[in-house]
N, CA, C and O atoms as CSV, one atom per row, in Angstrom:
chain,resi,resn,atom,element,x,y,z
A,1,MET,N,N,-195.746,-94.024,-85.423
A,1,MET,CA,C,-194.110,-93.691,-86.054
A,1,MET,C,C,-192.862,-94.742,-86.413
A,1,MET,O,O,-193.136,-95.862,-85.980
A,2,GLN,N,N,-192.050,-94.710,-86.833
A,2,GLN,CA,C,-190.658,-95.224,-86.686
A,2,GLN,C,C,-190.337,-94.295,-85.668
A,2,GLN,O,O,-191.121,-93.475,-85.188
A,3,VAL,N,N,-188.873,-94.497,-85.286
A,3,VAL,CA,C,-187.955,-94.349,-85.309
A,3,VAL,C,C,-186.633,-95.122,-85.595
A,3,VAL,O,O,-186.442,-96.153,-84.949
A,4,VAL,N,N,-185.690,-94.713,-86.516
A,4,VAL,CA,C,-184.870,-95.757,-87.322
A,4,VAL,C,C,-183.262,-94.651,-86.800
A,4,VAL,O,O,-183.115,-93.463,-86.512
A,5,ALA,N,N,-182.123,-96.114,-86.927
A,5,ALA,CA,C,-181.038,-95.003,-86.915
A,5,ALA,C,C,-180.402,-95.072,-87.652
A,5,ALA,O,O,-180.282,-96.268,-87.918
A,6,VAL,N,N,-179.694,-94.374,-88.390
A,6,VAL,CA,C,-179.065,-94.041,-89.206
A,6,VAL,C,C,-177.496,-94.255,-89.181
A,6,VAL,O,O,-177.055,-94.578,-88.078
A,7,SER,N,N,-176.437,-94.110,-90.366
A,7,SER,CA,C,-175.296,-94.214,-90.506
A,7,SER,C,C,-175.232,-94.230,-91.639
A,7,SER,O,O,-176.113,-94.660,-92.385
A,8,THR,N,N,-173.926,-93.653,-92.047
A,8,THR,CA,C,-173.731,-93.588,-93.364
A,8,THR,C,C,-171.749,-94.475,-93.153
A,8,THR,O,O,-171.204,-94.927,-92.146
A,9,PRO,N,N,-171.335,-94.386,-94.356
A,9,PRO,CA,C,-169.472,-95.182,-94.563
A,9,PRO,C,C,-168.900,-94.079,-94.141
A,9,PRO,O,O,-168.140,-94.340,-93.207
A,10,ALA,N,N,-168.933,-92.504,-94.519
A,10,ALA,CA,C,-168.262,-91.893,-94.418
A,10,ALA,C,C,-168.282,-90.923,-92.731
A,10,ALA,O,O,-167.583,-89.953,-92.439
A,11,SER,N,N,-169.458,-91.701,-91.776
A,11,SER,CA,C,-169.142,-91.665,-90.562
A,11,SER,C,C,-170.078,-92.434,-89.722
A,11,SER,O,O,-171.307,-92.488,-89.690
A,12,PRO,N,N,-169.050,-93.072,-88.985
A,12,PRO,CA,C,-168.795,-94.350,-87.908
A,12,PRO,C,C,-170.326,-93.874,-86.820
A,12,PRO,O,O,-171.025,-94.605,-86.118
A,13,PHE,N,N,-170.399,-92.622,-87.034
A,13,PHE,CA,C,-171.728,-92.571,-85.921
A,13,PHE,C,C,-173.074,-92.433,-86.357
A,13,PHE,O,O,-173.253,-92.524,-87.572
A,14,TRP,N,N,-174.024,-92.239,-85.652
A,14,TRP,CA,C,-175.303,-92.833,-85.565
A,14,TRP,C,C,-176.176,-91.128,-85.132
A,14,TRP,O,O,-175.997,-90.097,-84.485
A,15,ARG,N,N,-177.106,-91.766,-85.981
A,15,ARG,CA,C,-178.885,-90.181,-85.990
A,15,ARG,C,C,-179.811,-91.095,-85.971
A,15,ARG,O,O,-180.187,-91.963,-86.759
A,16,TRP,N,N,-180.063,-90.804,-85.104
A,16,TRP,CA,C,-181.846,-90.891,-85.389
A,16,TRP,C,C,-182.501,-90.440,-86.362
A,16,TRP,O,O,-181.958,-89.635,-87.118
A,17,ARG,N,N,-184.006,-90.910,-86.600
A,17,ARG,CA,C,-185.112,-90.628,-88.099
A,17,ARG,C,C,-185.624,-90.995,-87.495
A,17,ARG,O,O,-185.290,-91.946,-86.788
A,18,ILE,N,N,-187.494,-89.994,-87.452
A,18,ILE,CA,C,-188.566,-90.616,-87.472
A,18,ILE,C,C,-189.234,-90.449,-88.502
A,18,ILE,O,O,-189.151,-89.405,-89.149
A,19,VAL,N,N,-189.919,-91.320,-88.796
A,19,VAL,CA,C,-190.469,-92.066,-89.555
A,19,VAL,C,C,-191.923,-92.280,-89.432
A,19,VAL,O,O,-192.450,-92.904,-88.511
A,20,ASN,N,N,-192.721,-91.559,-90.708
A,20,ASN,CA,C,-194.571,-92.085,-90.685
A,20,ASN,C,C,-194.663,-93.768,-91.358
A,20,ASN,O,O,-193.780,-94.424,-91.911
A,21,TYR,N,N,-195.689,-94.019,-91.140
A,21,TYR,CA,C,-195.894,-95.072,-91.720
A,21,TYR,C,C,-195.934,-95.487,-93.292
A,21,TYR,O,O,-195.763,-96.645,-93.673
A,22,ALA,N,N,-196.231,-94.175,-94.314
A,22,ALA,CA,C,-195.933,-94.030,-95.749
A,22,ALA,C,C,-194.325,-94.242,-96.389
A,22,ALA,O,O,-193.897,-94.379,-97.535
A,23,GLY,N,N,-193.596,-94.190,-94.856
A,23,GLY,CA,C,-192.108,-94.126,-95.222
A,23,GLY,C,C,-191.693,-92.906,-95.270
A,23,GLY,O,O,-190.916,-92.895,-96.225
A,24,GLU,N,N,-191.730,-91.994,-94.876
A,24,GLU,CA,C,-191.645,-90.322,-94.393
A,24,GLU,C,C,-190.904,-89.546,-94.482
A,24,GLU,O,O,-191.012,-89.092,-95.621
A,25,SER,N,N,-189.873,-88.878,-93.770
A,25,SER,CA,C,-189.305,-89.092,-92.956
A,25,SER,C,C,-189.752,-87.762,-92.844
A,25,SER,O,O,-189.939,-86.945,-93.746
A,26,VAL,N,N,-189.948,-87.604,-91.238
A,26,VAL,CA,C,-190.935,-86.978,-90.204
A,26,VAL,C,C,-189.334,-85.470,-90.013
A,26,VAL,O,O,-189.037,-84.359,-90.452
A,27,ALA,N,N,-188.817,-86.529,-89.068
A,27,ALA,CA,C,-187.728,-85.444,-88.574
A,27,ALA,C,C,-186.376,-86.283,-88.506
A,27,ALA,O,O,-186.500,-87.430,-88.934
A,28,GLU,N,N,-184.925,-85.879,-87.984
A,28,GLU,CA,C,-183.947,-86.418,-87.996
A,28,GLU,C,C,-183.070,-85.351,-87.267
A,28,GLU,O,O,-183.265,-84.143,-87.136
A,29,SER,N,N,-181.410,-86.640,-86.557
A,29,SER,CA,C,-181.729,-85.970,-85.331
A,29,SER,C,C,-180.305,-84.649,-86.138
A,29,SER,O,O,-180.341,-84.675,-87.368
A,30,HIS,N,N,-179.474,-83.883,-85.681
A,30,HIS,CA,C,-178.311,-83.381,-85.940
A,30,HIS,C,C,-177.151,-83.353,-85.507
A,30,HIS,O,O,-176.095,-82.830,-85.866
A,31,GLU,N,N,-177.671,-84.343,-84.222
A,31,GLU,CA,C,-176.258,-84.681,-82.970
A,31,GLU,C,C,-176.233,-86.180,-83.813
A,31,GLU,O,O,-176.918,-86.765,-84.652
A,32,THR,N,N,-175.007,-86.399,-83.036
A,32,THR,CA,C,-174.829,-87.572,-83.341
A,32,THR,C,C,-174.674,-88.960,-81.921
A,32,THR,O,O,-174.643,-88.820,-80.698
A,33,PHE,N,N,-174.614,-90.106,-82.707
A,33,PHE,CA,C,-174.607,-90.817,-81.336
A,33,PHE,C,C,-173.535,-92.323,-81.395
A,33,PHE,O,O,-173.515,-92.943,-82.458
A,34,PRO,N,N,-172.852,-92.728,-80.442
A,34,PRO,CA,C,-171.970,-93.530,-80.470
A,34,PRO,C,C,-172.365,-95.041,-80.871
A,34,PRO,O,O,-171.592,-95.888,-81.319
A,35,THR,N,N,-173.536,-95.168,-80.649
A,35,THR,CA,C,-174.486,-97.001,-80.795
A,35,THR,C,C,-176.014,-97.116,-81.209
A,35,THR,O,O,-176.986,-96.578,-80.679
A,36,ILE,N,N,-175.973,-97.710,-81.974
A,36,ILE,CA,C,-177.757,-97.292,-82.408
A,36,ILE,C,C,-178.083,-97.267,-81.479
A,36,ILE,O,O,-178.561,-96.137,-81.374
A,37,ALA,N,N,-178.260,-98.015,-80.099
A,37,ALA,CA,C,-179.073,-97.701,-78.822
A,37,ALA,C,C,-179.383,-96.902,-78.879
A,37,ALA,O,O,-180.447,-96.575,-79.405
A,38,ALA,N,N,-178.443,-96.073,-78.262
A,38,ALA,CA,C,-178.517,-94.445,-77.768
A,38,ALA,C,C,-179.225,-93.483,-79.220
A,38,ALA,O,O,-179.920,-92.480,-79.059
A,39,ALA,N,N,-178.875,-94.034,-80.521
A,39,ALA,CA,C,-179.643,-92.936,-81.147
A,39,ALA,C,C,-181.319,-93.378,-81.490
A,39,ALA,O,O,-182.143,-92.552,-81.881
A,40,VAL,N,N,-181.606,-94.744,-81.273
A,40,VAL,CA,C,-182.725,-94.785,-80.962
A,40,VAL,C,C,-183.465,-94.046,-79.813
A,40,VAL,O,O,-184.495,-93.411,-80.043
A,41,ALA,N,N,-182.865,-94.149,-78.441
A,41,ALA,CA,C,-183.488,-93.934,-77.647
A,41,ALA,C,C,-183.429,-92.021,-77.475
A,41,ALA,O,O,-184.218,-91.577,-76.640
A,42,GLY,N,N,-182.889,-91.387,-77.933
A,42,GLY,CA,C,-182.888,-90.168,-78.343
A,42,GLY,C,C,-183.429,-89.914,-79.525
A,42,GLY,O,O,-182.989,-88.818,-79.871
A,43,GLY,N,N,-184.290,-90.419,-80.495
A,43,GLY,CA,C,-185.667,-90.820,-81.058
A,43,GLY,C,C,-186.331,-90.343,-80.474
A,43,GLY,O,O,-186.695,-89.168,-80.504
A,44,ALA,N,N,-186.753,-91.544,-79.527
A,44,ALA,CA,C,-187.837,-92.298,-79.346
A,44,ALA,C,C,-188.191,-90.646,-78.296
A,44,ALA,O,O,-189.280,-90.075,-78.350
A,45,LYS,N,N,-187.061,-90.177,-77.468
A,45,LYS,CA,C,-187.529,-88.949,-76.284
A,45,LYS,C,C,-188.296,-87.894,-77.250
A,45,LYS,O,O,-189.302,-87.359,-76.784
A,46,ARG,N,N,-187.737,-87.441,-79.040
A,46,ARG,CA,C,-187.950,-86.581,-79.372
A,46,ARG,C,C,-189.390,-86.940,-79.911
A,46,ARG,O,O,-190.262,-86.074,-79.979
A,47,LEU,N,N,-189.536,-87.823,-80.168
A,47,LEU,CA,C,-191.138,-88.656,-80.881
A,47,LEU,C,C,-192.448,-87.753,-80.131
A,47,LEU,O,O,-193.360,-87.044,-80.558
A,48,VAL,N,N,-191.929,-88.264,-78.621
A,48,VAL,CA,C,-192.768,-88.795,-77.339
A,48,VAL,C,C,-192.573,-86.718,-77.483
A,48,VAL,O,O,-193.480,-86.215,-78.146
A,49,GLU,N,N,-191.816,-85.995,-77.079
A,49,GLU,CA,C,-191.743,-84.288,-76.963
A,49,GLU,C,C,-193.144,-83.694,-78.339
A,49,GLU,O,O,-194.014,-82.847,-78.139
A,50,MET,N,N,-192.956,-84.322,-79.364
A,50,MET,CA,C,-193.525,-84.092,-81.043
A,50,MET,C,C,-194.604,-84.063,-80.090
A,50,MET,O,O,-194.652,-83.140,-79.277
A,51,ASN,N,N,-195.522,-85.024,-80.099
A,51,ASN,CA,C,-197.299,-84.981,-79.675
A,51,ASN,C,C,-197.276,-85.582,-80.994
A,51,ASN,O,O,-197.453,-84.519,-81.588
A,52,VAL,N,N,-197.199,-86.445,-81.937
A,52,VAL,CA,C,-197.576,-86.166,-83.137
A,52,VAL,C,C,-198.777,-86.966,-83.429
A,52,VAL,O,O,-198.928,-87.437,-82.302
A,53,VAL,N,N,-200.154,-87.675,-84.421
A,53,VAL,CA,C,-200.389,-88.757,-84.459
A,53,VAL,C,C,-200.330,-88.790,-86.029
A,53,VAL,O,O,-200.566,-87.893,-86.839
A,54,ASP,N,N,-200.197,-89.238,-86.092
A,54,ASP,CA,C,-199.242,-90.511,-87.359
A,54,ASP,C,C,-200.987,-90.466,-88.471
A,54,ASP,O,O,-201.693,-91.342,-87.970
A,55,ARG,N,N,-201.665,-89.879,-89.509
A,55,ARG,CA,C,-202.010,-90.083,-90.753
A,55,ARG,C,C,-201.998,-90.433,-91.810
A,55,ARG,O,O,-202.904,-90.559,-92.633
A,56,SER,N,N,-200.869,-90.629,-91.856
A,56,SER,CA,C,-200.583,-91.014,-93.066
A,56,SER,C,C,-200.959,-92.752,-93.461
A,56,SER,O,O,-200.900,-93.706,-92.685
A,57,GLU,N,N,-201.417,-92.759,-95.180
A,57,GLU,CA,C,-201.333,-94.563,-95.943
A,57,GLU,C,C,-200.406,-94.380,-95.320
A,57,GLU,O,O,-199.785,-93.402,-94.902
A,58,PRO,N,N,-200.280,-96.319,-95.237
A,58,PRO,CA,C,-199.188,-96.884,-95.522
A,58,PRO,C,C,-198.709,-97.366,-97.016
A,58,PRO,O,O,-199.650,-97.583,-97.780
A,59,VAL,N,N,-197.753,-97.512,-97.406
A,59,VAL,CA,C,-197.669,-97.894,-98.464
A,59,VAL,C,C,-197.958,-98.953,-99.288
A,59,VAL,O,O,-196.948,-99.642,-99.424
A,60,ARG,N,N,-199.099,-99.472,-100.027
A,60,ARG,CA,C,-198.743,-100.707,-100.568
A,60,ARG,C,C,-197.442,-101.461,-100.879
A,60,ARG,O,O,-196.695,-101.172,-101.814
A,61,ALA,N,N,-197.264,-102.365,-100.082
A,61,ALA,CA,C,-196.289,-103.150,-101.231
A,61,ALA,C,C,-196.487,-103.968,-101.704
A,61,ALA,O,O,-195.447,-104.627,-101.738
A,62,TYR,N,N,-197.696,-104.740,-102.445
A,62,TYR,CA,C,-198.281,-105.206,-103.496
A,62,TYR,C,C,-199.536,-104.176,-104.706
A,62,TYR,O,O,-200.504,-103.447,-104.488
A,63,ARG,N,N,-198.842,-104.640,-105.921
A,63,ARG,CA,C,-199.907,-103.690,-106.795
A,63,ARG,C,C,-201.441,-104.450,-107.210
A,63,ARG,O,O,-201.205,-104.830,-108.357
A,64,SER,N,N,-202.756,-104.836,-106.921
A,64,SER,CA,C,-202.897,-104.805,-107.292
A,64,SER,C,C,-203.752,-105.691,-108.548
A,64,SER,O,O,-204.664,-104.972,-108.957
A,65,THR,N,N,-203.726,-106.839,-109.169
A,65,THR,CA,C,-203.708,-107.639,-111.092
A,65,THR,C,C,-205.517,-107.442,-111.278
A,65,THR,O,O,-206.046,-108.035,-112.218
A,66,SER,N,N,-206.198,-106.774,-110.538
A,66,SER,CA,C,-207.824,-106.811,-111.154
A,66,SER,C,C,-208.155,-106.079,-112.146
A,66,SER,O,O,-209.227,-106.235,-112.731
A,67,HIS,N,N,-206.714,-104.595,-112.681
A,67,HIS,CA,C,-206.755,-104.694,-113.940
A,67,HIS,C,C,-206.424,-105.681,-114.694
A,67,HIS,O,O,-206.543,-105.334,-115.869
A,68,LEU,N,N,-206.066,-106.740,-114.592
A,68,LEU,CA,C,-205.357,-107.633,-115.351
A,68,LEU,C,C,-206.588,-108.619,-115.745
A,68,LEU,O,O,-206.281,-109.107,-116.833
A,69,ARG,N,N,-208.013,-109.185,-115.273
A,69,ARG,CA,C,-208.571,-109.874,-114.970
A,69,ARG,C,C,-210.134,-108.834,-115.538
A,69,ARG,O,O,-211.228,-109.398,-115.533
A,70,ARG,N,N,-210.072,-108.012,-115.785
A,70,ARG,CA,C,-211.369,-107.810,-116.742
A,70,ARG,C,C,-211.548,-107.355,-118.217
A,70,ARG,O,O,-212.437,-106.625,-118.656
A,71,ARG,N,N,-210.212,-108.112,-119.098
A,71,ARG,CA,C,-210.403,-108.542,-119.845
A,71,ARG,C,C,-211.227,-109.282,-120.533
A,71,ARG,O,O,-210.937,-109.629,-121.677
C-alpha cells in the first residue's frame, strides 16, 4: 500500500490517503496538515497502525493485443 498526500484548490491544506496497489482508496484522513511531508508522515503512521496486508492485484497499464493476432 502507498500513502499519498492530496489537496484541493478549495483548501490550501493537505490530507493523507492510503491507496492499495489496485488504485483503490483504503483510508483518508479527516484532519488537515500544513505541509505534504506532515500529511505523508501522518498517513504512514496510520498505515502501520492498520497492520494490513495488500492482496489486491495491480491494474495493468496496458492491454494485450493477442486477440488481434488470432485472425
